C-alpha positions, 0 to 999 in steps of 0.5 A: 578068199581068192581075191584077198589072197591075190591082194595079200601076195601083191602087197608082199611083192610090192612092199620091199620095192615101194617108191616111198615107205607106206605106199604099198599099205595105202594102195592095198587099203584102196584096192581092198575097197575097190574090190569090195565095190566090184563084188557089190556091183557085179557079184549078185549078177555073177558077172565074174569077168568084170570082177576079174578085170578089176582085179587084173587092173588092180594088180597092174596098178600095184606094180607101178608102186615098184621102184625099178631102181631098187635091186632085187632082194634075195629070197630064202630057200623056204620062200622061193618055192612059193614064187 
């Protein structure tokens, strides 16, 4: 559940700044499959370090979708407390 929450948060962080429309959704779909694969490979042996490494790698990849030329969008006060 925690990994799903991280991916969801990553999607919401990246989508407003994606270089091309749809990139964030495509990325999250691939990332979800990659994380499921990591759990299948390393979950039974409880190799959580490898799972977390894969998650960190996924977050780094997701940040590459962000177009730095898009100005930061304002947050509403109700959402600002979660970031």
